Structure formats: C-alpha cells, structure tokens
C-alpha atoms as a printed R data frame, in Angstrom:
    type eleno elety resid chain resno      x       y       z
1   ATOM     1    CA   MET     A     1 14.540 168.990   2.652
2   ATOM     2    CA   LEU     A     2 13.994 171.993   4.365
3   ATOM     3    CA   VAL     A     3 12.467 175.083   4.196
4   ATOM     4    CA   SER     A     4 13.748 178.024   7.021
5   ATOM     5    CA   VAL     A     5 13.192 181.315   7.280
6   ATOM     6    CA   GLY     A     6 13.822 184.102   8.903
7   ATOM     7    CA   ARG     A     7 13.460 187.719  10.411
8   ATOM     8    CA   GLY     A     8 12.995 189.179   6.359
9   ATOM     9    CA   ILE     A     9  9.620 187.189   7.140
10  ATOM    10    CA   ASP     A    10  8.949 190.663   9.219
11  ATOM    11    CA   GLU     A    11  5.819 189.111  11.269
12  ATOM    12    CA   GLU     A    12  3.877 185.792  12.090
13  ATOM    13    CA   ASP     A    13  1.021 186.361  10.140
14  ATOM    14    CA   ASN     A    14  4.052 185.764   6.937
15  ATOM    15    CA   LEU     A    15  4.549 182.464   8.216
16  ATOM    16    CA   ASP     A    16  1.343 181.014   6.284
17  ATOM    17    CA   ILE     A    17  3.242 181.494   3.015
18  ATOM    18    CA   ILE     A    18  5.863 179.535   3.993
19  ATOM    19    CA   PHE     A    19  4.265 176.688   5.509
20  ATOM    20    CA   ASP     A    20  2.436 177.068   1.701
21  ATOM    21    CA   LEU     A    21  6.113 176.296  -0.234
22  ATOM    22    CA   ALA     A    22  6.957 173.402   2.764
23  ATOM    23    CA   ASP     A    23  3.637 172.065   2.049
24  ATOM    24    CA   ALA     A    24  4.005 172.247  -1.926
25  ATOM    25    CA   LEU     A    25  7.751 170.807  -1.559
26  ATOM    26    CA   ASP     A    26  6.799 168.175   0.962
27  ATOM    27    CA   ALA     A    27  9.410 170.021   3.568
28  ATOM    28    CA   THR     A    28  9.129 170.762   7.191
29  ATOM    29    CA   VAL     A    29  9.955 174.294   8.130
30  ATOM    30    CA   SER     A    30 11.918 175.767  10.347
31  ATOM    31    CA   SER     A    31 13.374 178.763  11.879
32  ATOM    32    CA   SER     A    32 16.288 180.989  12.536
33  ATOM    33    CA   ARG     A    33 16.596 181.844  16.269
34  ATOM    34    CA   PRO     A    34 14.731 185.488  16.076
35  ATOM    35    CA   ILE     A    35 11.143 183.357  15.230
36  ATOM    36    CA   VAL     A    36 11.265 180.719  17.895
37  ATOM    37    CA   ASP     A    37 12.176 183.527  20.101
38  ATOM    38    CA   ASN     A    38  9.481 185.543  19.242
39  ATOM    39    CA   GLY     A    39  7.381 183.061  19.972
40  ATOM    40    CA   TRP     A    40  6.263 182.358  16.252
41  ATOM    41    CA   LEU     A    41  7.421 178.856  16.463
42  ATOM    42    CA   PRO     A    42  8.498 176.404  18.679
43  ATOM    43    CA   GLN     A    43 11.964 175.686  19.643
44  ATOM    44    CA   ASP     A    44 11.713 172.195  18.832
45  ATOM    45    CA   ARG     A    45 12.540 174.243  15.264
46  ATOM    46    CA   GLN     A    46 15.349 176.127  15.350
47  ATOM    47    CA   VAL     A    47 18.272 175.398  13.710
48  ATOM    48    CA   GLY     A    48 21.737 177.031  14.424
49  ATOM    49    CA   GLN     A    49 23.944 176.864  17.426
50  ATOM    50    CA   SER     A    50 21.307 177.124  20.007
51  ATOM    51    CA   GLY     A    51 19.074 174.527  18.289
52  ATOM    52    CA   LYS     A    52 19.271 172.300  16.125
53  ATOM    53    CA   LYS     A    53 22.098 170.706  13.495
54  ATOM    54    CA   VAL     A    54 21.048 170.191  10.617
55  ATOM    55    CA   THR     A    55 22.513 167.876   7.275
56  ATOM    56    CA   PRO     A    56 19.489 167.518   4.563
57  ATOM    57    CA   GLU     A    57 19.694 167.084   1.156
58  ATOM    58    CA   VAL     A    58 17.670 171.157   0.572
59  ATOM    59    CA   TYR     A    59 17.902 173.856   2.727
60  ATOM    60    CA   ILE     A    60 15.521 177.175   1.545
61  ATOM    61    CA   ALA     A    61 17.058 178.957   3.856
62  ATOM    62    CA   VAL     A    62 14.015 182.230   3.414
63  ATOM    63    CA   GLY     A    63 14.819 185.745   5.035
64  ATOM    64    CA   ILE     A    64 17.609 184.398   7.000
65  ATOM    65    CA   SER     A    65 20.874 186.452   6.957
66  ATOM    66    CA   GLY     A    66 23.480 184.124   7.345
67  ATOM    67    CA   ALA     A    67 24.356 184.753  10.266
68  ATOM    68    CA   VAL     A    68 27.324 182.244  12.255
69  ATOM    69    CA   GLN     A    69 25.384 180.826  15.075
70  ATOM    70    CA   HIS     A    70 22.780 179.709  12.271
71  ATOM    71    CA   VAL     A    71 25.127 178.700   9.689
72  ATOM    72    CA   ALA     A    72 26.504 176.133  12.317
73  ATOM    73    CA   GLY     A    73 23.531 174.378  12.159
74  ATOM    74    CA   MET     A    74 22.833 174.699   8.650
75  ATOM    75    CA   LYS     A    75 25.951 174.517   6.626
76  ATOM    76    CA   GLY     A    76 26.029 170.209   6.355
77  ATOM    77    CA   ALA     A    77 22.883 170.696   3.776
78  ATOM    78    CA   GLU     A    78 23.653 169.258   0.387
79  ATOM    79    CA   ASN     A    79 22.711 171.660  -1.374
80  ATOM    80    CA   ILE     A    80 21.734 175.077   0.439
81  ATOM    81    CA   ILE     A    81 19.472 178.004  -1.196
82  ATOM    82    CA   ALA     A    82 19.186 181.278  -0.457
83  ATOM    83    CA   ILE     A    83 16.224 183.728  -0.632
84  ATOM    84    CA   ASN     A    84 17.406 187.153   0.339
85  ATOM    85    CA   ASN     A    85 17.105 190.513  -1.140
86  ATOM    86    CA   ASP     A    86 20.216 191.495   0.487
87  ATOM    87    CA   PRO     A    87 22.467 190.965  -2.244
88  ATOM    88    CA   SER     A    88 26.165 191.304   0.740
89  ATOM    89    CA   ALA     A    89 23.819 188.775   3.318
90  ATOM    90    CA   PRO     A    90 25.901 186.744   4.521
91  ATOM    91    CA   ILE     A    91 23.359 183.313   3.557
92  ATOM    92    CA   TYR     A    92 25.389 184.063   0.122
93  ATOM    93    CA   ASP     A    93 28.629 182.805   0.690
94  ATOM    94    CA   ILE     A    94 27.644 180.050   1.660
95  ATOM    95    CA   ALA     A    95 24.622 179.746  -0.231
96  ATOM    96    CA   ASP     A    96 24.823 177.034  -3.718
97  ATOM    97    CA   TYR     A    97 22.503 178.767  -5.442
98  ATOM    98    CA   GLY     A    98 20.537 182.672  -4.219
99  ATOM    99    CA   ILE     A    99 17.777 184.913  -5.169
100 ATOM   100    CA   VAL     A   100 18.408 188.133  -4.653
101 ATOM   101    CA   ASP     A   101 14.980 188.960  -4.399
102 ATOM   102    CA   ASP     A   102 11.796 190.177  -2.264
103 ATOM   103    CA   LEU     A   103 10.567 186.302  -0.636
104 ATOM   104    CA   PHE     A   104  7.173 188.172  -0.254
105 ATOM   105    CA   GLU     A   105  6.756 187.848  -4.140
106 ATOM   106    CA   VAL     A   106  9.707 184.794  -4.758
107 ATOM   107    CA   VAL     A   107  7.816 181.863  -2.536
108 ATOM   108    CA   PRO     A   108  4.104 182.374  -3.715
109 ATOM   109    CA   ALA     A   109  5.734 182.148  -6.423
110 ATOM   110    CA   LEU     A   110  7.934 179.014  -6.391
111 ATOM   111    CA   THR     A   111  4.499 176.900  -4.306
112 ATOM   112    CA   GLU     A   112  2.706 177.698  -7.525
113 ATOM   113    CA   GLN     A   113  5.204 176.236 -10.059
114 ATOM   114    CA   PHE     A   114  5.820 173.531  -7.574
115 ATOM   115    CA   GLU     A   115  1.824 172.651  -6.820
C-alpha cells in the first residue's frame, strides 16, 4: 500500500499528517514530482514518468491532481483512492474511489479511524 502526496499538501511541515496516515495503514509514503523537486522527500519516493512505476494493491493519492506524468507511474495500481478538493482533477478519471474534500480534514479523520 502506498500513500502518495502531491502539491496539495502546501508545505513541508504538513507532511506529518501523511506519515501519520501511512503509519496507521502500515503503508509507505511516496510522492509526485513537485514534492521531490522541493526537496521535501528523496528522489526514491517519486512516482511517475520520471520516477518509479508502482503496482500496489492500494494507492492513495492525496492532493495529487493526476497529471499524465504522474499517472504513468501509478496507473497499474489495483485500487486507486483519490483525495482532492478539486472535483475536476484528472486523478478522478482513473480513481476507483474519490473523496472530494479538504485533505487537511479527510486525512486526519482517516488516520483516526485506522489507528
């Protein structure tokens, strides 16, 4: 299982909620390219055309718009869950499940449920 974070996380300090969710799910944290480009996570955590191709059973995309370059690396996931406040984000075109809401409300609530 991967919990992947994108630009919607806004700032590096906010990554704590992503790691908390990953811990609660016994998952690994990955990211889209902007997070790596900002130096918030190392290159080996990047999923996408210029990162790794992954095929987890569950891929949770948090604050990821779903740009073609990112989707190229994760479209092989068995189940894709998207959390994004933009209902027209391209990630919803490939997601099996979607939560259109503020990730800063949804992620802590999910973490609490899985702890």
